[in-house]
MIDO-851116 format. One record per residue (C-alpha): residue number from 1; chain; residue in three letters; z, y, x. Coordinates in steps of 0.25 Angstrom, whole numbers. Example, Ala and Ser with C-alpha at 12.3 -4.5 7.8 and 13.67 -1.06 7.14 Angstrom:
2
{num:1	cadena:A	residuo:ALA	z:31	y:-18	x:49}
{num:2	cadena:A	residuo:SER	z:29	y:-4	x:55}
// end
This chain:
250
{num:1	cadena:A	residuo:MET	z:100	y:71	x:55}
{num:2	cadena:A	residuo:LEU	z:109	y:61	x:64}
{num:3	cadena:A	residuo:GLN	z:115	y:66	x:76}
{num:4	cadena:A	residuo:ILE	z:120	y:56	x:85}
{num:5	cadena:A	residuo:LYS	z:129	y:64	x:96}
{num:6	cadena:A	residuo:ASN	z:135	y:56	x:108}
{num:7	cadena:A	residuo:LEU	z:139	y:44	x:100}
{num:8	cadena:A	residuo:THR	z:149	y:33	x:105}
{num:9	cadena:A	residuo:LYS	z:156	y:23	x:102}
{num:10	cadena:A	residuo:VAL	z:164	y:14	x:110}
{num:11	cadena:A	residuo:TYR	z:172	y:0	x:102}
{num:12	cadena:A	residuo:GLU	z:185	y:-3	x:105}
{num:13	cadena:A	residuo:GLY	z:186	y:-10	x:120}
{num:14	cadena:A	residuo:GLY	z:178	y:0	x:124}
{num:15	cadena:A	residuo:VAL	z:163	y:-5	x:119}
{num:16	cadena:A	residuo:GLN	z:155	y:7	x:120}
{num:17	cadena:A	residuo:ALA	z:144	y:5	x:109}
{num:18	cadena:A	residuo:LEU	z:138	y:20	x:109}
{num:19	cadena:A	residuo:LYS	z:137	y:27	x:121}
{num:20	cadena:A	residuo:ASP	z:135	y:43	x:120}
{num:21	cadena:A	residuo:VAL	z:122	y:40	x:108}
{num:22	cadena:A	residuo:SER	z:113	y:53	x:104}
{num:23	cadena:A	residuo:PHE	z:104	y:55	x:95}
{num:24	cadena:A	residuo:GLU	z:98	y:62	x:83}
{num:25	cadena:A	residuo:VAL	z:91	y:55	x:70}
{num:26	cadena:A	residuo:PRO	z:85	y:66	x:61}
{num:27	cadena:A	residuo:LYS	z:85	y:63	x:44}
{num:28	cadena:A	residuo:GLY	z:76	y:55	x:39}
{num:29	cadena:A	residuo:GLN	z:72	y:47	x:53}
{num:30	cadena:A	residuo:PHE	z:73	y:31	x:54}
{num:31	cadena:A	residuo:LEU	z:79	y:29	x:68}
{num:32	cadena:A	residuo:ALA	z:82	y:15	x:75}
{num:33	cadena:A	residuo:VAL	z:93	y:12	x:84}
{num:34	cadena:A	residuo:ILE	z:91	y:1	x:94}
{num:35	cadena:A	residuo:GLY	z:97	y:-7	x:104}
{num:36	cadena:A	residuo:LEU	z:100	y:-22	x:108}
{num:37	cadena:A	residuo:SER	z:113	y:-27	x:101}
{num:38	cadena:A	residuo:GLY	z:124	y:-20	x:105}
{num:39	cadena:A	residuo:SER	z:118	y:-6	x:110}
{num:40	cadena:A	residuo:GLY	z:126	y:3	x:99}
{num:41	cadena:A	residuo:LYS	z:116	y:2	x:87}
{num:42	cadena:A	residuo:SER	z:126	y:-3	x:76}
{num:43	cadena:A	residuo:THR	z:138	y:5	x:82}
{num:44	cadena:A	residuo:LEU	z:127	y:20	x:83}
{num:45	cadena:A	residuo:LEU	z:125	y:16	x:66}
{num:46	cadena:A	residuo:ARG	z:140	y:14	x:62}
{num:47	cadena:A	residuo:CYS	z:144	y:26	x:71}
{num:48	cadena:A	residuo:ILE	z:134	y:35	x:62}
{num:49	cadena:A	residuo:ASN	z:140	y:34	x:50}
{num:50	cadena:A	residuo:ARG	z:155	y:28	x:57}
{num:51	cadena:A	residuo:LEU	z:155	y:15	x:53}
{num:52	cadena:A	residuo:ILE	z:161	y:14	x:69}
{num:53	cadena:A	residuo:GLU	z:168	y:27	x:74}
{num:54	cadena:A	residuo:PRO	z:160	y:34	x:85}
{num:55	cadena:A	residuo:THR	z:170	y:33	x:98}
{num:56	cadena:A	residuo:SER	z:163	y:48	x:100}
{num:57	cadena:A	residuo:GLY	z:152	y:58	x:99}
{num:58	cadena:A	residuo:GLN	z:146	y:60	x:85}
{num:59	cadena:A	residuo:VAL	z:137	y:58	x:74}
{num:60	cadena:A	residuo:LEU	z:129	y:69	x:64}
{num:61	cadena:A	residuo:TRP	z:124	y:69	x:53}
{num:62	cadena:A	residuo:ASN	z:116	y:81	x:47}
{num:63	cadena:A	residuo:GLY	z:124	y:89	x:53}
{num:64	cadena:A	residuo:ILE	z:140	y:82	x:49}
{num:65	cadena:A	residuo:ASP	z:148	y:74	x:61}
{num:66	cadena:A	residuo:VAL	z:150	y:59	x:56}
{num:67	cadena:A	residuo:THR	z:159	y:55	x:68}
{num:68	cadena:A	residuo:ALA	z:168	y:68	x:63}
{num:69	cadena:A	residuo:ALA	z:168	y:65	x:48}
{num:70	cadena:A	residuo:SER	z:180	y:64	x:40}
{num:71	cadena:A	residuo:PRO	z:182	y:50	x:31}
{num:72	cadena:A	residuo:GLU	z:177	y:57	x:17}
{num:73	cadena:A	residuo:GLU	z:167	y:63	x:26}
{num:74	cadena:A	residuo:LEU	z:161	y:51	x:33}
{num:75	cadena:A	residuo:ARG	z:161	y:45	x:19}
{num:76	cadena:A	residuo:ARG	z:149	y:56	x:13}
{num:77	cadena:A	residuo:ILE	z:142	y:54	x:27}
{num:78	cadena:A	residuo:ARG	z:141	y:40	x:24}
{num:79	cadena:A	residuo:ARG	z:137	y:39	x:10}
{num:80	cadena:A	residuo:LYS	z:123	y:44	x:15}
{num:81	cadena:A	residuo:ILE	z:124	y:35	x:26}
{num:82	cadena:A	residuo:GLY	z:118	y:21	x:23}
{num:83	cadena:A	residuo:MET	z:122	y:9	x:32}
{num:84	cadena:A	residuo:VAL	z:113	y:-4	x:32}
{num:85	cadena:A	residuo:PHE	z:119	y:-16	x:41}
{num:86	cadena:A	residuo:GLN	z:114	y:-27	x:48}
{num:87	cadena:A	residuo:ASN	z:120	y:-35	x:40}
{num:88	cadena:A	residuo:PHE	z:121	y:-30	x:27}
{num:89	cadena:A	residuo:ASN	z:136	y:-29	x:24}
{num:90	cadena:A	residuo:LEU	z:134	y:-32	x:12}
{num:91	cadena:A	residuo:VAL	z:145	y:-37	x:1}
{num:92	cadena:A	residuo:HIS	z:139	y:-52	x:0}
{num:93	cadena:A	residuo:ARG	z:146	y:-55	x:-12}
{num:94	cadena:A	residuo:SER	z:142	y:-43	x:-20}
{num:95	cadena:A	residuo:LYS	z:131	y:-41	x:-28}
{num:96	cadena:A	residuo:VAL	z:119	y:-34	x:-21}
{num:97	cadena:A	residuo:LEU	z:120	y:-20	x:-30}
{num:98	cadena:A	residuo:THR	z:134	y:-21	x:-27}
{num:99	cadena:A	residuo:ASN	z:133	y:-21	x:-11}
{num:100	cadena:A	residuo:VAL	z:121	y:-9	x:-14}
{num:101	cadena:A	residuo:LEU	z:131	y:-2	x:-22}
{num:102	cadena:A	residuo:ALA	z:141	y:-2	x:-12}
{num:103	cadena:A	residuo:GLY	z:131	y:9	x:-5}
{num:104	cadena:A	residuo:ARG	z:136	y:19	x:-14}
{num:105	cadena:A	residuo:LEU	z:150	y:16	x:-12}
{num:106	cadena:A	residuo:GLY	z:151	y:31	x:-3}
{num:107	cadena:A	residuo:TYR	z:146	y:39	x:-17}
{num:108	cadena:A	residuo:VAL	z:159	y:32	x:-27}
{num:109	cadena:A	residuo:SER	z:172	y:34	x:-27}
{num:110	cadena:A	residuo:PRO	z:182	y:25	x:-20}
{num:111	cadena:A	residuo:ALA	z:188	y:19	x:-33}
{num:112	cadena:A	residuo:TRP	z:173	y:15	x:-38}
{num:113	cadena:A	residuo:SER	z:170	y:9	x:-26}
{num:114	cadena:A	residuo:LEU	z:180	y:-1	x:-25}
{num:115	cadena:A	residuo:ILE	z:176	y:-6	x:-40}
{num:116	cadena:A	residuo:ASN	z:160	y:-3	x:-34}
{num:117	cadena:A	residuo:HIS	z:159	y:5	x:-48}
{num:118	cadena:A	residuo:PHE	z:145	y:11	x:-45}
{num:119	cadena:A	residuo:SER	z:138	y:21	x:-56}
{num:120	cadena:A	residuo:ARG	z:124	y:15	x:-65}
{num:121	cadena:A	residuo:GLU	z:118	y:26	x:-56}
{num:122	cadena:A	residuo:ASP	z:123	y:18	x:-43}
{num:123	cadena:A	residuo:VAL	z:118	y:2	x:-47}
{num:124	cadena:A	residuo:GLU	z:105	y:9	x:-52}
{num:125	cadena:A	residuo:LYS	z:104	y:14	x:-38}
{num:126	cadena:A	residuo:ALA	z:108	y:2	x:-32}
{num:127	cadena:A	residuo:ASN	z:97	y:-7	x:-39}
{num:128	cadena:A	residuo:LYS	z:87	y:4	x:-33}
{num:129	cadena:A	residuo:GLN	z:90	y:2	x:-21}
{num:130	cadena:A	residuo:LEU	z:89	y:-13	x:-21}
{num:131	cadena:A	residuo:ALA	z:76	y:-10	x:-28}
{num:132	cadena:A	residuo:ARG	z:71	y:-1	x:-16}
{num:133	cadena:A	residuo:VAL	z:74	y:-12	x:-7}
{num:134	cadena:A	residuo:GLU	z:68	y:-23	x:-15}
{num:135	cadena:A	residuo:ILE	z:80	y:-33	x:-19}
{num:136	cadena:A	residuo:GLY	z:82	y:-26	x:-35}
{num:137	cadena:A	residuo:ASP	z:82	y:-38	x:-39}
{num:138	cadena:A	residuo:LYS	z:95	y:-42	x:-31}
{num:139	cadena:A	residuo:GLY	z:105	y:-34	x:-36}
{num:140	cadena:A	residuo:GLY	z:113	y:-45	x:-43}
{num:141	cadena:A	residuo:TYR	z:113	y:-54	x:-31}
{num:142	cadena:A	residuo:ARG	z:125	y:-56	x:-23}
{num:143	cadena:A	residuo:ALA	z:121	y:-49	x:-8}
{num:144	cadena:A	residuo:ASP	z:122	y:-62	x:-1}
{num:145	cadena:A	residuo:GLU	z:113	y:-69	x:-11}
{num:146	cadena:A	residuo:LEU	z:101	y:-61	x:-2}
{num:147	cadena:A	residuo:SER	z:96	y:-63	x:10}
{num:148	cadena:A	residuo:GLY	z:98	y:-54	x:21}
{num:149	cadena:A	residuo:GLY	z:85	y:-45	x:21}
{num:150	cadena:A	residuo:GLN	z:88	y:-42	x:6}
{num:151	cadena:A	residuo:GLN	z:104	y:-39	x:10}
{num:152	cadena:A	residuo:GLN	z:101	y:-29	x:18}
{num:153	cadena:A	residuo:ARG	z:91	y:-23	x:9}
{num:154	cadena:A	residuo:VAL	z:102	y:-23	x:-1}
{num:155	cadena:A	residuo:GLY	z:111	y:-15	x:12}
{num:156	cadena:A	residuo:ILE	z:99	y:-5	x:11}
{num:157	cadena:A	residuo:ALA	z:102	y:-3	x:-3}
{num:158	cadena:A	residuo:ARG	z:114	y:-1	x:-2}
{num:159	cadena:A	residuo:ALA	z:114	y:9	x:7}
{num:160	cadena:A	residuo:MET	z:103	y:17	x:-1}
{num:161	cadena:A	residuo:MET	z:113	y:19	x:-11}
{num:162	cadena:A	residuo:GLN	z:120	y:29	x:0}
{num:163	cadena:A	residuo:ASP	z:108	y:38	x:-4}
{num:164	cadena:A	residuo:PRO	z:110	y:36	x:13}
{num:165	cadena:A	residuo:GLU	z:104	y:49	x:21}
{num:166	cadena:A	residuo:MET	z:104	y:40	x:33}
{num:167	cadena:A	residuo:ILE	z:104	y:23	x:35}
{num:168	cadena:A	residuo:LEU	z:111	y:18	x:45}
{num:169	cadena:A	residuo:ALA	z:104	y:3	x:46}
{num:170	cadena:A	residuo:ASP	z:111	y:-6	x:57}
{num:171	cadena:A	residuo:GLU	z:101	y:-17	x:62}
{num:172	cadena:A	residuo:PRO	z:98	y:-18	x:47}
{num:173	cadena:A	residuo:VAL	z:88	y:-30	x:51}
{num:174	cadena:A	residuo:ALA	z:95	y:-36	x:61}
{num:175	cadena:A	residuo:SER	z:97	y:-49	x:54}
{num:176	cadena:A	residuo:LEU	z:84	y:-51	x:45}
{num:177	cadena:A	residuo:ASP	z:70	y:-56	x:49}
{num:178	cadena:A	residuo:PRO	z:59	y:-48	x:55}
{num:179	cadena:A	residuo:VAL	z:52	y:-49	x:40}
{num:180	cadena:A	residuo:LEU	z:67	y:-43	x:34}
{num:181	cadena:A	residuo:ALA	z:68	y:-34	x:44}
{num:182	cadena:A	residuo:HIS	z:55	y:-26	x:41}
{num:183	cadena:A	residuo:SER	z:57	y:-26	x:26}
{num:184	cadena:A	residuo:ILE	z:73	y:-20	x:28}
{num:185	cadena:A	residuo:MET	z:66	y:-10	x:37}
{num:186	cadena:A	residuo:LYS	z:57	y:-5	x:27}
{num:187	cadena:A	residuo:TYR	z:68	y:-3	x:18}
{num:188	cadena:A	residuo:LEU	z:76	y:7	x:29}
{num:189	cadena:A	residuo:GLU	z:61	y:13	x:33}
{num:190	cadena:A	residuo:GLN	z:59	y:17	x:18}
{num:191	cadena:A	residuo:ILE	z:73	y:23	x:16}
{num:192	cadena:A	residuo:ASN	z:71	y:31	x:27}
{num:193	cadena:A	residuo:LYS	z:55	y:37	x:24}
{num:194	cadena:A	residuo:GLU	z:58	y:38	x:9}
{num:195	cadena:A	residuo:ASP	z:71	y:42	x:7}
{num:196	cadena:A	residuo:GLY	z:73	y:50	x:18}
{num:197	cadena:A	residuo:VAL	z:84	y:41	x:25}
{num:198	cadena:A	residuo:THR	z:89	y:43	x:40}
{num:199	cadena:A	residuo:VAL	z:87	y:27	x:44}
{num:200	cadena:A	residuo:LEU	z:95	y:22	x:57}
{num:201	cadena:A	residuo:CYS	z:93	y:7	x:59}
{num:202	cadena:A	residuo:SER	z:97	y:-1	x:71}
{num:203	cadena:A	residuo:LEU	z:84	y:-11	x:75}
{num:204	cadena:A	residuo:HIS	z:82	y:-21	x:85}
{num:205	cadena:A	residuo:PHE	z:69	y:-24	x:83}
{num:206	cadena:A	residuo:LEU	z:58	y:-14	x:90}
{num:207	cadena:A	residuo:ASP	z:47	y:-16	x:79}
{num:208	cadena:A	residuo:LEU	z:56	y:-13	x:69}
{num:209	cadena:A	residuo:VAL	z:59	y:1	x:76}
{num:210	cadena:A	residuo:HIS	z:46	y:5	x:79}
{num:211	cadena:A	residuo:LYS	z:42	y:1	x:63}
{num:212	cadena:A	residuo:TYR	z:52	y:9	x:56}
{num:213	cadena:A	residuo:ALA	z:61	y:18	x:65}
{num:214	cadena:A	residuo:ASP	z:55	y:33	x:67}
{num:215	cadena:A	residuo:ARG	z:66	y:34	x:81}
{num:216	cadena:A	residuo:VAL	z:73	y:24	x:89}
{num:217	cadena:A	residuo:VAL	z:87	y:25	x:96}
{num:218	cadena:A	residuo:ALA	z:91	y:15	x:106}
{num:219	cadena:A	residuo:LEU	z:105	y:10	x:110}
{num:220	cadena:A	residuo:ASN	z:110	y:2	x:123}
{num:221	cadena:A	residuo:GLU	z:123	y:-1	x:124}
{num:222	cadena:A	residuo:GLY	z:127	y:11	x:117}
{num:223	cadena:A	residuo:ARG	z:119	y:23	x:123}
{num:224	cadena:A	residuo:LEU	z:105	y:28	x:119}
{num:225	cadena:A	residuo:VAL	z:93	y:23	x:126}
{num:226	cadena:A	residuo:PHE	z:82	y:28	x:117}
{num:227	cadena:A	residuo:GLU	z:79	y:38	x:107}
{num:228	cadena:A	residuo:GLY	z:65	y:40	x:102}
{num:229	cadena:A	residuo:LEU	z:53	y:32	x:97}
{num:230	cadena:A	residuo:PRO	z:51	y:20	x:95}
{num:231	cadena:A	residuo:SER	z:38	y:20	x:102}
{num:232	cadena:A	residuo:ALA	z:46	y:26	x:113}
{num:233	cadena:A	residuo:ILE	z:50	y:12	x:117}
{num:234	cadena:A	residuo:ASP	z:44	y:5	x:127}
{num:235	cadena:A	residuo:ASP	z:46	y:-3	x:136}
{num:236	cadena:A	residuo:LYS	z:56	y:4	x:146}
{num:237	cadena:A	residuo:LYS	z:63	y:10	x:134}
{num:238	cadena:A	residuo:PHE	z:65	y:-5	x:126}
{num:239	cadena:A	residuo:LYS	z:71	y:-11	x:139}
{num:240	cadena:A	residuo:GLU	z:81	y:1	x:141}
{num:241	cadena:A	residuo:ILE	z:83	y:-2	x:127}
{num:242	cadena:A	residuo:TYR	z:84	y:-17	x:126}
{num:243	cadena:A	residuo:GLY	z:85	y:-19	x:141}
{num:244	cadena:A	residuo:ARG	z:77	y:-25	x:150}
{num:245	cadena:A	residuo:ASP	z:76	y:-40	x:146}
{num:246	cadena:A	residuo:ALA	z:71	y:-36	x:133}
{num:247	cadena:A	residuo:GLU	z:58	y:-39	x:127}
{num:248	cadena:A	residuo:ARG	z:52	y:-30	x:116}
{num:249	cadena:A	residuo:VAL	z:48	y:-38	x:102}
{num:250	cadena:A	residuo:GLY	z:44	y:-27	x:94}
// end
């Protein structure tokens, strides 16, 4: 169970990205986070694993207060929270296999991590994850030799190397065309359904939300303006989330 309690984030200069946001996510749920660009979606996801430090409020995960965790406690917590980024966050000049193995860095000693030393078991695991996202033949390629959709598959394989209990996917398909977007979402759905991994995924398009999400939370200017089933987003609620001039396209 993930519990967000009165989460607020104010950046330097007084910009308030989140305003007293509260909701809960049961274990194993696929939650979509929606809203306009700048609504606070990315800030919310990054506050959950403290890539961004909240100004106030709490993030509780399985009864542990993530917001109060010490550096060592936070390191252990992050082992079980995979992150998938919009812009992939790969080391472009490194091999695909090396990028995937980076998902194990939280499990190896700092000394070994400096020289990218991984066990045979970790290498086998990385190859299995690449095969799972259907690029098992790309391990020896440089990351920048892959297409955008393939690079995002590498990002998912890297997250799965952590044996995560939760994945935070920060607009994972925003830079991909619609056909590739569905292929990436299907991998996240598979991980959610088959592995029981909780997924929080920020999205722009409602067709993806309706197809893949169990539940939705919506942000507008940092405030929570909707929480419920995708089917409950009627025209009135749509306008409240996206603005009165917005038109539904999916």
